[in-house]
N, C-alpha and C positions, 0 to 999 in steps of 0.2 A: 711831493715836494714843489714850492715853490721859486720861480729864478728870483735873485737880489733884488733886479731890477725892479721887480714887481712893487717891492718894499720903497722904493723911490720916487715912483710912479703915484704909488698912494699918498705921501706926503702931500705931491706936491697938488693932487685931486682934492685932498680933506682940507688943507690948512686953511680955504678961508670960511671955513664952518668948527673947526675949533679950539680949543683954545693952547695957548702954550703952558705947560701946568707947572708948580712948582716944584727945584729941587732943595732938599735940606740936606748938609752937609755937617753930622754929627761925630766929630772929630771923637769923642769920651766913648763911644760906642762902636765906633767905626762902624758905621752906618753910613749910605748917603741914599737919602728917601725918596722915591717921584712920590707926589701928590693926585694921583689921576681922580681925589673924589672933588681935584677942583674943574673936573672936567664939565663942558656941558654937559650936565642931566644927572651929574656927581658921579657919573661913572666911567672908564675906559672904553665900553663898549659901542658907544658911537663911533670909534675910530673906525672899524673893523663894520658897521650896519654901515656907511655912508662911503665910504669907498666901494660895496657891493654895489649899493642901490645905483651911486651915481656911475657905477661902471656900465648898468644896465643898457639895453637897447631902448627907446623911448616905449615902444610897442607892451615891453615886458611890464614897465613900470605903470601903463593905463593896462593892464590884463588887473591890477592889486597885489600886494604883498604880502605875503604872511607869515608871523614868527609864532614862535614858546619860546618862553621866556619866564624866568624867575621876577623880572621887573625890570634889570637895568638893560639886556639885550631889546628888551621891549621899547623900551622908551629910544635909544638908539636909531632903530628902524622905526618908529612914530617921528623921530625927529627927522629922518630923512625924506619919509613922506610927505611931511610937513612942507620941505624946501622942495621939492621936485611935483608936487599937486599929484601923489601916487596914494593910492586909499589905503588902510595898514589895517589888520586885522589882527588879534594875539591872542595865542593860545597859551591859560594861565592856570597853574593845579589852586584847586579851590583851599589851598591853604598860603596862599602867595600873602605877600605882605600889603597891608592896605595901604600903607603911604607909595607905594611902587605900583599899586595898580591904578592912585590917581595920577600920578605922575602923567601915567601912560596914555589916560583918558584925557589930560589938559592938554596932550600935543596930539590929539585926534584920534588914537587910536581907535578901535574897536574891540571890546573885552569878551572876550570866551573863554568860561569856567569849565574844567573839565575835572572829575571826580581822580582823585588818587595824589599821585605826585608831578614831579619836573617830567619823569619818563610820558606816563600816561600822556600828560598836556602837549610834549612834543609828538606823540604817535598820531594824538588828533591832530593835530595842526599840519602835519605832514600829507594826512591821508584828505583832509578839505583841500591843502591847494592842489593836490594832485584831481581830485573829482572835479573840481570848480574852474582848473588852469589856470590857476595863480601862481607867482614865484613866491614858493618860500625859503626863506633866508635862515640860514643857518648861522646857531652864534658861532660855530666854530668849523662847521666841516664845507668848508669852504676855501679856495685859495685866496681870493680878494678880500674875505674878510679875516684870513689868519695876515696879511700883507698889511692890513690898515692897522691890526691890532699892534703890528711892530713898529711901526711908524713914534712908539715910546722910547723905544731904542735906541730909534736915529734921534731922537731928542734929548734923551738922556748924553747920547756920547758927544753930542757939540759941545754939552756946556760941563760935562767930566769925564774925559778922556784917560785918566789916571787908570793904573794899572789896579784889580780889585781880585781879590780870592773867588768869591760866586757872585751870583745873583739868584736874587731868592725870588719865586714866583707865585703866585695863588694859583691854582690851575684847579680845572674841572674839565672841559671835553677838548681843552687843550690848545684851544685856538691863538691865546697869548706865547706861551711859552714856545709851540713850534714856531711863531715867525720871528722871535726873538732866537731860537737855536740857529735859524738859517742866514739874523742877520750876525749873530756873535762867531758865526761859522767861519765868516770871511775877516776875521780878525786874531793878531796873535799878540800877546799869548792868548790864550781863547781859558776865559774864567770857566769856572765849574756854573753849573746850569742847572739851578733847584728846583722842583715843585712842591709845592703843599698842598696840601687838603686835608679837610676836617676827618677826623675818623669815623666817624656817626656815618659818612658816607661817601667809601672809597675806594671807587670804582677806578677811577683813574690809578691809585695808587696801586690797586693789585694788579691791575693792566702791565703798567711798569715791572712789577715787581714779581707775578708770577702771571704774565699771558693769559689771562685769564678775568673776565668779570661773574664765571658760574658765581653763585649763593653767594654774593656780594649781598649784604642789606643795605636798604634806603631809609637811615632813620631820621627823623629831625634833627636841624642843625641851626644854626644861627647863621651860619656860610650856606646861605638859601643856593646863594648863584653859582654853588659849586659841586652840587647837590644830582644824584641821577645816574643814570649809564650813559656810558657814549655808546654813541650810534656807532652801528655795526659796520666794520667798512671803513670809517670814517679817516679821512686822510689824515689827521693830526697822529693817529697809532704808529705810523710808521718812523714821523718824524718825532716822536718823544722817544721812541727807538734809541732813534740814531746820534739826538743832541742831547737827552738831556741826563745830565750825570746821576744824581741821586732824585728821591722823591721820598717825601718824609708828609705825616700825617700828626693833626694838634687834635684834644680832647676840647670839649664846650668851655671847659675851666678856664685852658689858656686864651682859648677865644676871646675871653670876655676880658679875662687879664689884659688882655693886648688893647682890647676896646678903650679899657679906660686909663691905661700909661699913655696912648695916644692924645687923649684928652690932656690928662693932667700932664703931662710930659712938653707936648708937639703942642696944644692947645687944638689937637685938629680932632675931627667926630670921622670917625669912619665905620663900616658894616663889619659884621662878621667875618664878608668872603673876603674885604678887603685886608682882616686883620690877622688873616691864617702864616703869612709871612713874618710880621712881626713877631708873633707867639711863638713860631719855632726858634726866634734868636733869646726870649727873654727867657725863654725853658731850657732852654741851655743844648737846645739838639743842634744845631751847628756850632761848633767850636772855635771855627778861624774865621778870620777877618783879615781885611775889610769886608764888607758884601754891600754892593746895590740891591735895594728893596722897594718895590712896587706895592705901594698902596693903590689894588684899583677902584675902590669908590666907596662912596660916606653915606648911601639911600638907607638909610635904618628907622625904623619905626623911634620916632620921638622920644617915646614913653618907655622903651626898652634901652635906648642909650642910655635915660637918665636913671633906671634903677642900676644896672651896672654900673656907673661911674659912681653912684653911693654906696654901692656896696662893697666897690673896691678902691674908697678914696685914700692916698695918700698910700698906695702898697706899687713896688718898681721892683 
């Protein structure tokens, strides 16, 4: 668990380096939508990465930073490295989205490709950081990362503090939803906190419902940023158990529809990982509102997005 004060400290620490992202109030659909696709690097991830890196000692940054990422967390760490002068190395799956790879490289990160999926990349990155005595920056299993991610919630509550039924949160390793749980636990009445993941890679979903990841398949998904197993013993696991009220999964078709819907209705380009919450609403899995919905990112390969929008044109 993390102290509430860490969230407030994180906001002060990172505020000079991030954007206050837009909030849309859609009365027709009962949605209050936070657009983190407008964040620096195009996703919410710099919040946690910056908070962690800026909280390190200078000698720790000088040793070098290592991350494993599907792309968005790596961009956040690379940005933090650029701001602090730290060298950054990011381990990625051989299947990582090319646009995200390019973005990390443009921010100065050295990329190491690993055969397999995200789990293999994270394992390789952790081992490399251990043997080379560098600091590994986890995308979720770290109190300072969690506190940084939760600053999204502080922004939302400052702009919209009316009672809602749900907060709907895309969830992979659980850093964001854990931080929001710590935040909302201080507020009454407490809304329902709902995690959403792709059914193609439902590791956190299975942990929430069945308390195990054994036998879970990690299949290809548009929600690449939410895929892969959760690190054993992660601090997010007990936080999810304490704070999260429900956990849902959505199909690839539902994710595609949500991406197209966001473009057609809100004129926003969002990636698969950012679309899962909206997909859960559009597919009728969440019955009652109003709901606060966090769109976590917009870093999608342009031709993939264009094809989805074309196929779902006019569909609501």
